[in-house]
C-alpha positions in Angstrom: 70.1 77.4 96.8 70.4 74.2 94.8 73.9 72.9 94.1 75.1 73.3 90.5 75.0 69.9 88.8 78.1 70.7 86.7 80.4 70.9 89.7 81.8 67.4 89.8 85.6 67.4 89.8 87.4 64.1 90.2 88.7 63.6 93.8 92.5 63.6 94.1 93.1 65.2 90.7 94.7 68.7 90.7 92.8 71.1 88.5 94.0 74.5 87.5 91.1 76.9 88.1 92.7 80.3 87.8 96.2 81.7 87.2 98.3 80.5 90.1 95.5 78.5 91.7 94.9 74.8 91.6 92.2 72.9 93.4 92.4 69.3 94.7 89.1 67.8 95.8 89.1 65.5 98.8 87.0 62.4 98.6 84.9 63.2 101.6 81.4 63.9 100.2 78.5 64.3 102.6 75.3 66.4 103.1 77.5 69.0 104.8 80.6 68.9 102.5 78.9 68.5 99.1 81.3 66.8 96.7 84.1 67.1 99.4 86.6 69.6 100.8 88.3 71.9 98.3 92.1 72.1 99.0 93.7 74.9 97.1 97.3 75.4 96.0 98.4 79.0 95.6 101.5 79.9 93.6 103.6 78.2 90.9 107.2 77.4 90.3 108.5 77.7 93.8 107.1 77.7 97.3 103.4 77.0 97.2 100.7 77.6 99.8 98.3 74.9 100.6 94.9 76.3 101.8 92.7 74.0 103.8 94.5 70.6 103.6 91.3 68.8 104.7 90.6 65.8 106.9 93.2 63.4 108.0 93.3 61.3 104.8 96.5 59.7 103.5 95.3 59.5 100.0 94.4 63.2 99.9 97.9 64.1 101.4 99.5 62.1 98.6 97.2 63.9 96.0 98.3 67.3 97.3 102.0 66.3 97.0 101.4 64.8 93.6 99.9 68.2 92.5 103.3 69.9 92.9 105.2 70.6 89.7 108.9 70.5 89.0 110.8 72.8 91.4 107.8 73.3 93.6 107.5 72.6 97.3 104.9 73.4 100.0 106.2 76.5 101.9 103.0 77.4 103.8 99.9 75.7 105.1 96.9 78.0 105.6 93.8 76.9 107.5 90.5 78.8 107.3 89.1 77.2 110.4 89.3 74.2 112.7 86.5 72.0 111.6 87.4 68.3 111.1 86.9 68.5 107.3 89.4 71.4 106.9 92.3 71.3 109.4 93.3 67.8 110.6 95.6 67.0 107.6 97.6 70.2 108.4 99.8 68.4 110.9 100.7 65.4 108.8 101.3 67.6 105.8 103.5 69.9 107.9 105.5 66.8 109.1 105.8 65.6 105.5 106.9 68.9 104.0 108.5 71.0 106.8 106.1 73.8 106.1 104.5 75.7 109.0 100.8 75.9 109.7 99.2 79.4 109.7 95.8 80.3 111.1 93.9 82.8 113.2 94.4 80.6 116.3 93.6 77.3 117.8 90.2 75.7 117.9 88.9 78.0 120.7 90.3 81.3 119.3 87.8 84.0 118.4 84.9 82.3 120.0 82.3 84.8 121.1 81.7 85.3 124.8 78.2 83.8 124.8 79.4 80.7 122.9 82.4 80.4 125.1 80.1 80.2 128.1 77.8 77.7 126.4 80.7 75.5 125.4 82.2 75.6 128.9 78.9 74.6 130.4 78.5 71.6 128.2 74.9 72.6 127.7 75.0 72.8 123.9 76.6 69.5 123.0 79.4 69.2 120.5 78.5 71.4 117.6 79.3 70.0 114.2 82.8 68.6 114.5 85.6 70.8 115.9 89.2 69.7 115.5 89.9 70.3 119.2 93.6 69.5 119.0 94.3 72.1 116.2 97.1 74.5 117.1 98.8 76.5 114.3 102.6 77.1 114.3 102.0 80.7 113.3 99.2 83.1 114.3 97.8 85.3 111.5 96.4 88.5 113.0 93.3 90.1 111.4 94.6 92.0 108.4 98.0 90.2 108.6 99.9 89.5 105.4 101.5 86.2 104.4 103.8 86.1 101.4 105.6 83.4 99.4 107.2 82.9 96.0 105.1 85.2 93.8 102.0 85.2 95.9 100.6 87.1 98.9 97.4 86.9 100.9 95.8 89.1 103.6 94.1 87.2 106.4 90.6 88.4 107.3 89.1 87.2 110.6 85.6 86.3 109.7 84.0 84.4 112.6 80.4 83.2 112.5 80.6 79.7 111.0 83.4 79.1 113.5 85.2 81.4 116.0 88.7 81.1 114.4 87.4 81.3 110.8 89.7 83.3 108.5 89.3 84.1 104.9 92.4 84.7 102.7 92.4 87.5 100.2 94.9 87.2 97.3 94.3 90.5 95.6 90.6 90.0 95.1 90.7 86.2 94.8 89.3 85.3 98.2 89.5 81.9 99.8 86.3 82.1 101.8 86.3 78.8 103.7 82.8 78.0 104.9 81.7 81.6 105.4 80.2 81.9 101.9 79.5 79.0 99.6 77.4 78.9 96.4 75.9 75.4 96.7 74.4 75.9 100.2 74.0 78.4 103.0 76.7 78.1 105.7 75.9 76.1 108.8 75.9 78.3 111.9 75.8 75.8 114.7 76.3 76.8 118.4 78.6 76.6 120.2 81.0 76.6 117.2 79.0 79.2 115.2 77.6 82.6 116.2 75.0 84.2 113.9 75.7 87.8 115.1 79.3 87.3 114.1 78.3 85.6 110.9 76.2 88.5 109.6 78.9 91.0 110.5 81.6 88.9 108.7 79.5 88.6 105.5 79.0 92.3 105.5 82.7 92.9 106.0 83.5 90.5 103.2 81.0 92.3 100.9 82.6 95.6 101.7 85.9 94.4 100.3 84.2 93.9 96.9 86.1 90.6 96.1 86.4 89.7 92.4 85.7 86.0 93.1 85.3 83.6 96.0 86.9 80.2 96.3 84.8 78.3 99.0 85.7 75.3 101.1 83.1 73.3 99.2 81.6 73.6 95.8 82.3 75.8 92.8 83.9 79.2 92.7 81.5 82.1 93.2 81.8 84.5 90.3 79.4 87.1 91.6 80.3 87.5 95.3 78.2 90.6 95.9 75.0 89.0 94.6 75.6 85.8 96.6 76.4 87.6 99.9 73.3 89.9 99.4 71.2 86.7 98.9 72.7 85.1 102.0 72.1 88.1 104.2 68.5 88.4 102.9 68.0 84.6 103.5 69.0 85.0 107.1 66.7 88.0 107.7 63.9 86.0 106.1 64.6 83.1 108.4 64.6 85.5 111.4 61.2 86.8 110.4 59.9 83.3 110.1 61.1 82.4 113.6 59.6 85.5 115.1 56.3 84.7 113.4 56.3 81.2 114.7 57.1 82.4 118.2 54.1 84.8 118.0 52.0 81.7 118.4 53.6 81.0 121.8 56.9 80.1 123.4 58.8 77.2 121.8 62.2 75.6 121.7 64.6 75.4 118.7 63.6 71.9 117.7 59.9 72.7 117.6 60.5 75.8 115.6 62.7 74.0 113.1 60.1 71.4 112.6 57.6 74.1 111.8 59.8 76.2 109.6 62.1 73.8 107.7 59.4 71.9 105.8 61.4 71.5 102.6 64.4 69.5 103.8 65.1 65.8 104.4 64.2 64.8 108.0 67.8 63.7 108.5 68.9 67.3 108.2 66.5 68.6 110.9 69.1 68.4 113.7 71.4 70.8 111.7 68.3 73.0 111.0 67.6 73.0 114.7 71.1 74.3 115.4 70.6 77.1 112.8 67.3 78.1 114.5 69.1 78.1 117.9 71.8 80.4 116.4 69.0 82.8 115.4 67.4 82.6 118.8 70.7 83.4 120.5 71.2 86.3 118.1 67.6 87.6 118.8 68.3 87.2 122.5 71.3 89.5 122.0 69.0 92.0 120.3 66.5 91.8 123.2 63.9 90.5 120.7 63.4 87.2 122.5 64.1 85.9 126.0 65.0 82.4 127.3 62.5 81.0 129.8 65.1 78.9 131.5 68.9 78.6 131.7 70.2 78.8 128.2 70.7 75.4 126.5 69.9 73.5 123.4 66.4 72.7 124.8 65.6 76.2 126.1 62.1 77.5 125.4 62.1 81.1 124.1 59.4 83.7 124.1 59.1 87.1 122.3 59.8 90.0 124.6 57.5 92.9 125.2 
């Protein structure tokens, strides 16, 4: 889906986007972060929660602190997941404010068994940028509640994009991290990402019928049900394309990506290859395809049966 051209907030400037919610855009634009990482401030007039402080960037830390109004302080720091564009500033912000960092777990928490094995083997490379040193002060269990001055969120473990990914539901206003975004489909890149988990997490989020989603990158999603339905359909269409390509004969993820992703810049093909690999691992779990050698990023797959 094309990015909406009208989403272009000024980095470092706090913007009220809904009652009790402010957004501060980090100045870290890229092909994977769009305009940059969205940091959200939840609450007003007292202890404020900072959601996804972002990469280690002193200017962004100062912008977060400058967004605080009279009588406000940072009481909680919530992290959706341990990718380097979301979590590294949590430590410096905690040191500056005295607030504790809350998340589902460290950078390895929630990783699926197959991805844990692949990561341990070193066969898959480094994924897309995990903050390996991330360790929260407080663990948020799936379904756990965190409350502050006039605000409350429920943590939803939503792995798929990353094993420790957690969305935060503030009475229907859901901070969805990188699970669901409007400007792009989420990257699912082994060993960080697991497509089987991703599909289940999207379905779980849809079942909650959120009023609105506040993603880690890009504009708010005003019609969550429609967007999630589209994302799930897109993934199923991609799966069908992979199976069709494999019907011509066994192939590895890079070969399949080159055949299927004909409408993206060549520089994005490595990320597309990771997405294809995620689909292949998912299909392997469904016994639809089989690896012809020990599982790795270069493994050739064939259709079973």
